[in-house]
C-alpha positions as CSV (number, residue, x, y, z in Angstrom):
1,M,150.7,12.6,15.4
2,S,147.1,14.1,15.2
3,V,147.0,17.9,15.0
4,K,143.9,19.4,16.7
5,K,144.8,22.8,17.9
6,I,146.6,25.5,16.1
7,L,147.5,29.1,17.1
8,I,147.8,31.8,14.6
9,S,149.9,34.8,15.7
10,Q,147.5,37.3,14.0
11,Q,144.1,39.0,14.4
12,Q,141.2,36.7,13.6
13,P,139.9,37.3,10.0
14,K,136.5,39.0,9.9
15,T,135.2,36.9,7.1
16,A,135.9,33.3,6.1
17,S,139.5,32.4,5.3
18,P,141.6,29.8,3.9
19,Y,141.8,28.6,7.2
20,T,138.2,27.9,7.5
21,A,138.6,25.1,4.7
22,V,141.6,23.5,6.5
23,A,139.8,23.3,9.8
24,E,136.7,21.8,8.1
25,K,138.8,19.3,6.1
26,F,140.9,18.1,9.0
27,G,138.8,18.7,12.0
28,A,141.3,21.1,13.2
29,E,140.6,24.0,15.6
30,F,142.2,27.4,15.0
31,D,142.7,30.1,17.6
32,F,143.9,33.6,16.6
33,R,145.8,36.1,18.9
34,Q,148.0,39.1,18.0
35,F,151.5,38.9,19.5
36,F,152.1,42.5,18.9
37,K,150.5,45.4,17.3
38,M,152.2,48.3,15.2
39,E,151.9,51.6,16.9
40,P,152.9,55.2,15.9
41,L,156.3,56.5,17.1
42,T,156.1,59.3,19.6
43,S,157.0,62.8,18.2
44,R,160.2,62.6,20.4
45,E,161.0,59.3,18.8
46,F,160.3,60.6,15.3
47,R,162.5,63.7,15.8
48,A,165.3,61.6,16.8
49,Q,165.6,60.5,13.3
50,R,166.2,64.1,12.1
51,I,163.7,63.8,9.2
52,N,162.2,67.2,8.0
53,I,158.9,65.9,6.2
54,L,158.7,69.2,4.2
55,D,162.1,68.4,2.5
56,Y,160.3,65.6,0.4
57,T,158.1,66.0,-2.5
58,A,156.8,62.5,-2.6
59,I,156.0,59.7,0.0
60,V,155.7,56.0,-0.4
61,F,153.2,54.0,1.5
62,S,152.8,50.3,1.9
63,A,150.6,49.9,5.0
64,R,147.6,51.8,6.5
65,T,149.2,51.9,9.9
66,T,152.2,54.1,8.5
67,I,149.4,56.4,6.8
68,D,147.7,56.9,10.2
69,A,151.0,57.5,11.9
70,F,152.4,59.8,9.2
71,F,149.4,62.3,9.7
72,Q,149.2,61.8,13.5
73,L,153.0,63.0,13.5
74,C,152.2,65.7,11.1
75,E,149.6,67.1,13.4
76,E,151.8,66.8,16.7
77,L,154.8,68.4,14.9
78,R,152.6,71.1,13.5
79,V,153.5,70.2,9.8
80,K,151.2,71.1,7.2
81,V,151.6,68.9,4.2
82,P,151.4,70.6,1.0
83,E,148.8,69.8,-1.4
84,T,151.7,69.3,-4.0
85,M,152.9,66.3,-2.1
86,K,152.6,63.1,-4.1
87,Y,151.8,59.9,-2.7
88,F,152.8,56.5,-4.0
89,C,151.3,53.4,-2.6
90,T,151.9,49.7,-3.2
91,T,148.3,48.7,-3.4
92,E,144.9,50.3,-4.4
93,A,143.6,49.4,-1.0
94,V,146.4,51.4,0.6
95,A,145.9,54.2,-1.6
96,N,142.2,54.4,-0.9
97,Y,142.8,54.7,3.0
98,L,144.3,58.1,2.4
99,Q,140.6,59.2,2.1
100,K,140.7,59.0,5.8
101,H,143.1,62.0,6.0
102,I,143.2,64.0,2.8
103,V,140.7,64.9,0.1
104,Y,141.5,62.1,-2.1
105,R,140.6,63.9,-5.5
106,K,142.6,67.0,-4.9
107,R,145.9,64.9,-4.4
108,K,148.4,63.4,-6.8
109,I,147.9,59.7,-5.5
110,F,149.2,56.7,-7.6
111,F,149.1,52.9,-6.6
112,G,150.7,49.8,-7.8
113,D,149.7,46.2,-7.7
114,G,151.6,45.2,-4.6
115,T,154.9,44.7,-6.5
116,P,157.9,46.8,-6.1
117,D,158.2,47.0,-9.9
118,S,154.6,48.5,-10.2
119,I,155.8,51.3,-8.0
120,I,158.9,52.0,-10.4
121,G,156.4,51.7,-13.2
122,L,154.2,54.6,-11.8
123,I,157.2,56.8,-11.1
124,G,158.5,56.2,-14.9
125,T,160.3,59.1,-16.1
126,K,157.8,61.9,-15.2
127,H,158.4,61.4,-11.5
128,K,161.9,60.3,-11.1
129,G,163.1,63.6,-10.0
130,E,161.1,63.8,-6.9
131,N,162.7,63.7,-3.5
132,F,161.1,60.3,-1.9
133,L,160.3,59.5,1.7
134,I,159.7,55.9,2.1
135,A,157.6,55.0,5.2
136,T,158.6,52.0,7.1
137,A,158.4,50.2,10.5
138,E,160.9,50.0,13.2
139,S,163.3,47.0,13.0
140,S,162.1,46.1,9.4
141,S,165.1,45.0,7.2
142,K,165.7,46.7,3.8
143,D,162.7,45.7,1.9
144,A,161.9,45.2,-1.7
145,V,160.8,48.8,-2.4
146,T,164.1,50.3,-1.0
147,K,166.3,48.0,-2.8
148,I,164.5,48.9,-6.1
149,F,164.8,52.7,-5.5
150,E,168.6,52.1,-4.7
151,T,168.8,50.2,-8.1
152,Q,167.0,53.0,-9.9
153,K,169.2,55.4,-8.3
154,F,166.3,57.6,-7.1
155,A,166.7,60.3,-4.3
156,Y,165.2,58.8,-1.3
157,T,165.3,58.4,2.5
158,T,163.4,56.0,4.7
159,A,161.8,57.1,7.8
160,V,160.3,55.0,10.5
161,F,156.9,55.7,11.6
162,V,155.6,52.8,13.3
163,K,156.8,50.3,15.8
164,P,155.9,47.1,17.0
165,V,154.8,46.7,20.6
166,A,154.2,43.3,22.4
167,Q,151.0,42.5,23.3
168,D,150.1,40.7,26.9
169,I,149.7,37.1,25.9
170,K,150.6,35.4,29.4
171,D,147.2,33.9,29.5
172,I,148.0,31.7,26.6
173,D,149.1,28.0,27.4
174,L,151.3,27.6,24.4
175,H,151.9,24.0,25.0
176,G,148.4,23.5,24.8
177,Y,148.7,23.8,21.0
178,D,149.9,21.2,18.5
179,L,151.3,23.9,16.0
180,V,151.9,27.8,16.7
181,V,152.4,29.8,13.5
182,L,154.7,32.9,13.6
183,F,155.0,35.6,10.9
184,N,157.2,38.4,12.1
185,P,160.4,38.6,14.2
186,A,158.3,41.0,16.4
187,D,156.2,37.8,17.3
188,V,159.6,36.2,18.6
189,K,160.4,39.3,20.4
190,S,156.9,39.2,22.3
191,L,157.1,35.4,23.0
192,Y,160.2,36.4,25.1
193,E,158.9,39.3,26.6
194,N,155.8,37.5,27.9
195,Y,157.8,34.4,28.6
196,P,161.3,35.1,29.5
197,D,162.3,31.7,30.6
198,F,160.3,30.1,27.5
199,Q,161.4,26.7,26.5
200,Q,160.2,24.8,23.4
201,D,159.9,21.4,25.0
202,G,158.7,19.9,21.7
203,L,156.2,22.7,20.7
204,K,156.1,22.6,16.9
205,F,156.3,26.2,15.2
206,V,155.2,27.0,11.8
207,S,157.3,30.0,10.1
208,Y,156.3,32.3,7.4
209,G,158.7,34.5,5.6
210,R,162.6,34.9,5.6
211,S,162.9,37.5,8.4
212,I,161.1,35.3,10.9
213,V,163.1,32.2,10.3
214,K,166.4,34.1,11.2
215,A,164.8,35.6,14.3
216,M,163.6,32.0,15.3
217,E,167.1,30.6,14.6
218,D,168.7,33.2,16.6
219,A,166.4,32.5,19.7
220,G,167.4,28.7,19.0
221,L,163.8,27.6,18.0
222,A,163.2,24.7,16.1
223,I,160.9,25.0,12.8
224,E,158.7,22.5,12.0
225,I,157.2,23.8,8.8
226,S,158.7,26.8,6.8
227,A,156.8,28.7,4.4
228,P,156.4,30.0,1.7
229,T,157.9,27.5,-0.8
230,P,156.6,26.6,-4.7
231,E,154.5,23.8,-3.1
232,M,153.4,25.9,0.0
233,P,152.8,29.6,-1.0
234,S,150.5,30.3,2.0
235,V,150.3,29.3,5.5
236,A,147.0,27.7,4.9
237,K,148.4,25.5,1.9
238,A,151.6,24.8,4.3
239,L,149.2,23.4,7.0
240,E,147.0,21.6,4.6
241,V,150.1,19.8,3.2
242,Y,151.4,19.0,6.7
243,L,148.2,17.7,8.0
244,S,147.5,15.4,4.9
245,K,150.8,13.6,6.0
246,N,150.1,13.7,9.8
């Protein structure tokens, strides 16, 4: 079977991406469309968690969307975040994004290399006595950062700041594509919100990540390609391997 059209359920990259090389090598056409977007919780939704932000001395961020939502909710709830608050971010890019909301040089900001272990390294013995608030997204399973905080027996609480909201994708002819790539359980939720009577009918799906596999299996969707694997660590590599064999 010749694969010519591939739909990626994400926003189109602003610059050249690994998909560009795949498209040029195999003559495939890529379309990009977000199936959902992350939006801040309303103040009412956040209050339902019974979280008092001022009870915490440090906050852990792993995404820009949670940073925006955190400061938006603080403003709506009239919470003045003290200058003594410590910020632990999974990457430098996430840490730098804090400049949108606070004076960076006046705050205690730490960032890792993207791995949970790097966060623990930043905390070390100096900060292990902090009371941590881990910012998360709605419906996300217990992630690696939370698990390692448990292992280290740190004082922490998780709080949801953003939620996935399905986008209107009813104009997409899904069966007009040879492959559709899904990344997040919210992609599956959006699929069925837009097409309540959706039938796979031979449409081939590519999954990326453990959580999406479970969501697709629960929905009864067959998976043609599943990544990551040692041979296929990324979606682009998975597609390259698949297309070379088809």
